[in-house]
C-alpha positions in Angstrom: 24.5 92.6 -67.0 22.7 89.4 -66.3 19.4 89.0 -64.4 20.0 88.3 -60.7 18.2 85.4 -59.1 15.1 86.3 -57.2 16.4 86.1 -53.6 14.6 87.3 -50.5 16.4 89.7 -48.2 16.8 86.8 -45.7 19.1 85.1 -48.2 21.8 87.6 -47.3 21.5 86.9 -43.6 22.1 83.1 -43.9 25.0 81.1 -45.1 27.1 81.3 -48.3 25.4 81.5 -51.7 25.9 79.5 -54.9 27.7 82.1 -57.1 28.7 81.3 -60.7 32.4 81.4 -61.3 33.2 81.2 -57.6 33.4 78.5 -54.9 32.9 79.2 -51.2 36.0 78.6 -49.0 35.3 80.4 -45.7 32.7 82.2 -43.6 33.3 84.6 -40.7 30.6 86.2 -38.6 29.7 88.6 -41.3 31.7 88.0 -44.5 31.8 85.0 -46.9 35.0 84.4 -48.9 35.0 82.8 -52.3 37.9 81.6 -54.5 37.7 81.6 -58.3 36.4 78.5 -59.9 39.5 78.2 -62.1 38.4 75.3 -64.3 35.6 77.5 -65.6 38.0 80.3 -66.2 40.5 78.4 -68.2 42.8 77.8 -65.2 43.5 81.4 -64.3 41.5 84.4 -63.2 41.7 87.4 -65.5 42.5 89.7 -62.5 45.2 87.6 -61.0 45.4 86.0 -57.6 42.1 87.2 -56.2 39.2 86.3 -53.9 35.6 87.5 -53.7 34.7 89.0 -50.4 30.9 89.2 -49.8 29.4 91.1 -46.8 26.3 89.5 -45.6 23.5 91.0 -43.5 24.4 88.8 -40.6 24.7 90.6 -37.2 26.6 89.3 -34.2 26.7 90.3 -30.6 28.4 88.7 -27.5 30.0 86.1 -29.8 26.7 84.9 -31.2 25.4 85.3 -34.8 21.8 86.4 -34.4 18.6 86.0 -36.4 17.2 87.7 -38.4 19.9 89.8 -40.1 19.8 93.5 -40.7 18.6 94.3 -44.2 21.2 96.3 -46.3 23.9 96.0 -43.6 26.3 94.2 -46.0 25.8 96.9 -48.6 26.6 99.6 -46.0 29.7 97.9 -44.9 31.0 97.4 -48.4 30.1 100.8 -49.8 31.5 102.6 -46.7 34.7 100.6 -46.9 35.1 101.5 -50.6 34.5 105.2 -49.8 37.1 105.1 -47.0 39.6 103.3 -49.2 39.4 106.2 -51.6 40.0 108.7 -48.8 43.1 106.8 -47.6 44.6 106.0 -51.0 47.6 108.3 -50.6 48.4 106.8 -47.1 48.3 103.1 -47.8 47.4 100.7 -50.6 44.3 98.5 -50.2 43.3 95.1 -51.4 40.4 96.0 -53.7 40.9 95.0 -57.3 37.5 95.4 -58.8 33.8 95.8 -58.0 32.7 95.4 -61.7 29.5 93.4 -62.1 29.5 90.3 -64.3 28.6 90.7 -67.9 27.8 87.0 -68.1 27.6 84.2 -65.5 30.9 82.7 -64.5 33.1 85.4 -66.1 35.0 85.9 -62.8 33.6 89.3 -62.0 31.1 90.2 -59.3 27.9 88.2 -59.7 24.8 90.3 -60.0 23.1 88.9 -56.9 25.9 90.3 -54.6 26.7 93.5 -56.5 27.0 96.3 -54.1 28.0 94.1 -51.2 31.0 92.3 -52.8 34.5 93.2 -53.7 37.1 91.3 -55.7 40.3 91.6 -53.7 43.9 90.8 -54.0 44.8 87.7 -52.0 47.0 88.7 -49.0 49.1 87.1 -46.4 47.5 88.7 -43.4 49.3 89.8 -40.2 48.0 87.8 -37.2 47.1 90.9 -35.3 44.2 93.3 -35.0 45.6 96.9 -35.4 43.5 99.1 -33.1 43.8 102.8 -32.7 42.0 104.6 -29.9 41.4 108.3 -29.6 38.8 108.0 -26.8 38.5 105.7 -23.8 35.7 103.1 -23.8 35.1 99.3 -24.2 37.9 96.9 -23.4 40.3 99.9 -23.1 38.3 101.4 -20.4 38.2 98.1 -18.5 42.0 97.8 -18.7 42.4 101.4 -17.6 40.1 100.9 -14.6 42.1 97.9 -13.6 45.6 99.4 -13.8 45.7 102.9 -15.2 47.0 101.8 -18.6 45.9 100.2 -21.9 48.1 97.5 -23.5 51.0 98.7 -21.4 50.5 102.4 -22.3 50.1 104.6 -19.1 47.2 107.1 -19.2 46.5 110.1 -17.0 44.4 109.7 -13.9 40.8 110.7 -13.8 39.6 109.5 -17.2 36.1 108.2 -17.6 34.0 106.4 -20.1 34.1 108.5 -23.3 37.1 110.6 -22.3 39.2 112.0 -25.2 42.8 110.7 -24.8 45.7 113.2 -24.9 46.8 111.6 -28.2 45.7 108.6 -30.1 47.3 105.3 -29.0 48.0 102.0 -30.8 46.5 99.1 -28.8 46.8 95.9 -30.8 45.0 92.6 -30.2 45.5 89.0 -31.2 43.0 87.6 -33.7 40.5 85.2 -32.3 38.6 82.4 -33.9 34.9 82.8 -34.5 33.2 82.6 -31.1 36.3 83.6 -29.2 37.4 87.0 -27.8 40.3 89.0 -29.2 43.0 89.6 -26.6 44.7 92.9 -26.2 48.5 92.7 -26.2 51.3 95.2 -25.9 53.3 96.7 -28.8 56.3 94.8 -27.5 54.5 91.5 -27.9 53.6 92.4 -31.4 57.2 93.2 -32.1 58.3 89.9 -30.6 55.9 88.0 -32.9 56.3 90.0 -36.1 59.7 91.7 -35.8 60.5 95.3 -34.9 60.2 96.7 -38.4 56.8 95.2 -39.3 55.4 96.1 -35.8 56.5 99.7 -36.2 55.1 100.0 -39.7 51.8 98.6 -38.6 51.6 101.0 -35.7 52.6 104.0 -37.8 50.1 103.1 -40.6 47.3 102.5 -38.0 47.8 105.8 -36.3 48.0 107.6 -39.7 44.8 106.1 -40.9 43.1 107.0 -37.6 44.3 110.6 -37.7 43.0 111.0 -41.3 39.7 109.4 -40.6 39.1 111.1 -37.3 39.5 114.5 -38.9 37.1 113.6 -41.8 34.5 112.2 -39.4 34.8 115.2 -37.1 34.1 117.6 -40.0 30.8 115.7 -40.5 29.7 115.9 -36.8 30.9 112.3 -36.0 33.4 111.2 -33.4 35.6 108.3 -34.4 36.3 106.9 -30.9 38.4 103.9 -32.1 38.9 101.6 -35.0 40.2 98.2 -35.9 42.3 97.6 -39.0 43.7 94.6 -40.6 46.8 94.6 -42.8 48.5 92.0 -45.0 51.3 91.7 -47.6 51.1 90.7 -51.2 52.8 87.3 -51.2 56.3 87.0 -52.6 55.1 84.2 -54.8 51.4 84.6 -55.8 49.3 81.6 -56.7 49.0 82.8 -60.3 52.8 82.9 -60.6 53.1 86.7 -60.6 55.7 88.2 -58.3 54.7 89.6 -55.0 55.9 92.9 -53.5 56.0 92.3 -49.8 54.4 95.7 -49.4 51.9 96.3 -46.5 48.3 96.5 -47.8 45.1 97.5 -46.0 42.6 94.6 -46.1 39.3 93.4 -44.9 36.8 96.2 -44.2 37.8 99.7 -43.0 36.1 102.3 -40.8 32.7 100.8 -40.8 30.2 100.6 -37.8 31.3 97.0 -37.4 35.0 97.8 -37.1 34.8 101.2 -35.4 33.0 103.2 -32.8 31.3 106.2 -34.3 29.5 108.6 -31.9 27.3 111.6 -32.8 29.5 114.6 -31.8 26.5 116.6 -30.5 25.6 113.9 -28.0 29.2 113.3 -26.7 29.2 113.4 -22.9 32.1 111.8 -21.1 31.2 109.8 -18.0 28.5 107.6 -19.6 28.1 105.2 -22.4 27.8 107.1 -25.7 25.1 106.6 -28.3 26.7 105.0 -31.4 26.1 104.4 -35.0 26.1 100.6 -34.9 24.3 97.6 -33.4 23.9 99.1 -30.0 20.1 98.6 -30.2 20.8 94.9 -30.6 23.2 94.7 -27.6 20.9 96.7 -25.4 17.9 94.6 -26.2 19.8 91.3 -25.6 20.8 92.4 -22.1 17.4 93.8 -21.2 14.6 92.0 -19.4 12.6 92.1 -22.6 14.8 89.5 -24.3 14.6 87.0 -21.5 18.1 85.9 -22.5 20.8 84.9 -19.9 24.1 85.9 -21.4 25.9 83.6 -18.9 23.7 80.6 -19.8 24.0 77.9 -22.4 21.0 78.9 -24.5 21.5 80.9 -27.8 19.9 84.3 -28.0 16.3 84.6 -29.1 15.3 86.1 -32.5 15.5 89.9 -32.7 12.2 91.8 -32.7 11.2 93.7 -35.9 11.6 97.0 -34.1 15.2 96.3 -33.1 16.0 95.2 -36.6 14.4 98.3 -38.1 16.2 100.8 -35.7 19.5 99.1 -36.2 19.2 99.3 -40.0 18.4 103.0 -39.7 21.5 103.5 -37.6 23.8 101.9 -40.2 22.2 103.9 -43.0 22.6 107.1 -41.0 26.3 106.3 -40.4 26.9 105.9 -44.1 24.9 109.0 -45.0 26.5 111.3 -42.4 30.0 110.2 -43.1 29.9 110.2 -46.9 27.3 113.0 -47.4 25.3 110.8 -49.8 22.4 108.4 -49.7 23.2 104.8 -50.0 22.5 103.3 -53.5 21.0 99.8 -53.1 20.9 97.4 -56.0 
């Protein structure tokens, strides 16, 4: 294993890094995507048609990427995703090919500096839909319910409140939004119109199966999985490296992390109010408090996060990992 560059923790909260053997191609709110530097690899990557997905420590709220980041957040997201991929392996394939660290710079494996927060993943053609499963009513689902008694066209019983458990989990898809924009909830019928009946049904069934498995596992650990967002893709029929694709549906992106899901402590669950959660709620609460001095409706970006908010948010992410997996997080 090679010596990693001496980077400060803030390096993982900024933009993309210079990684031997990889070139940066895209950044989202949290993740940076790298393609293989094929000329240095003899024209082909040894693992096939792959990308390097790196989870940063960036944190976003209300469509703004905030400063500073949350130390170790990217490690939590990656390691928890890998743990969940293992729990779900018999239900659905996933996109992870390797997390093996580089033996020498530029060999196409995971560079040392991002080991623990990066995965080499199969390149997929992603479905243009967020696959959301809800077992409890909150967030945008609660807003829809209050407006019309249903969520994405699915009627729900009267009398539900914030945090109510639904009679059964429901599939409530949303369109994918660009960075800085909001996802828009859509009906299953709209998904079927866009993707076709067969793919829409497969995505719905897989999403609900993943939620059911994860909800049971989390509940055994004293954690409520209120809802989760999944992303699926297919292995292309003609991969960039010339290998044949399969067309099978594969689970991609992150899975069942505090960024893609609502996890609540079971012993604090009390329908009728906002539930405490294992995520960046401290960040959202501070931004909307008088202490921040920030006008969410204004034009100014949010101020820097106080050290106490950063610390408490980091502790919440670590607690989520440890409660769900039953182990302490190993940090490189």
